[in-house]
N, C-alpha and C positions, 0 to 999 in steps of 0.2 A: 749656253744654261749660265741659269742665273747665278749670283753669287746669294749665298747659304748663310746665315746666320752671321754668328759673329766670325770678322772679320780680326785676323791676327798681322802685325808688322816688325819687324825686325831690319837692323841692319846689317849688309854684310858691301864690304870693301866700299862705301860711301851712297851705295844705292838703297832703295828703300826696297826691301820684300814684304808686298802683300799678298797674305793665304785665304781660303775662308774656309768651310767644314766639309766641303765638297774635295778641298784636293788644289781645288784652281788656284793657280797663282799668278798675278803680276807685278812687273816691277818696278819703279818710279826711279827710274836714273838722277844722278847729281848727287850733289853735298845737298843732306836737307836743312832747312829752315827748324830750327826747335820749336820756331809760335807757331809753326804750319800744325795743326791735323788736317788730316782724311777722312771725314765719319763717309760713310759707304751705307746713304738708306736699305736695308735688302728690301723696300716693296722694287728696287734698280733694278731690269734686268742688262746683266752689264755685253748680252751679244745682240740687244737692241739698238736702234739709236736713241741716246740719254737724252740730249737736247729734249727734244716732245712727250718724255716720259715724267720730266722735271717739268716742263710748265703745266700738265696735264696735273701732277700729283702737288706742283701748290697749288691750282686748281680749285683741286679739290678740298685740299684744308684749309682754301680763304674760306669754302662755301660752310666747311663744317664749325668755320671760329663765326661768321656772322648770323646761322645757327642758332648756337648757341651765347652770342649777345642776345639776342630776337628772344630766346626763351627766357632770360635774363631779365631782361625786360618786362616779361608779363607778366613776372613771378612778382617784380616790383611792383605793377601796377598793381596785382588783385590782394 
């Protein structure tokens, strides 16, 4: 089951406990680094290989940015 919606974070005895709206919980062990932020993209299914999903999402985002840039350039020419 993928992470759903907002992920909450709290400290429990030096570990970071992450919980999503569906009630799934993950524990990030060890002393937390206050400058570390963990943003979980809701488009990523945590039950599938994450690396492959990230590569595909980055390619989609890059293509969308290139498309927007092309539209902007065409609008400037017109």
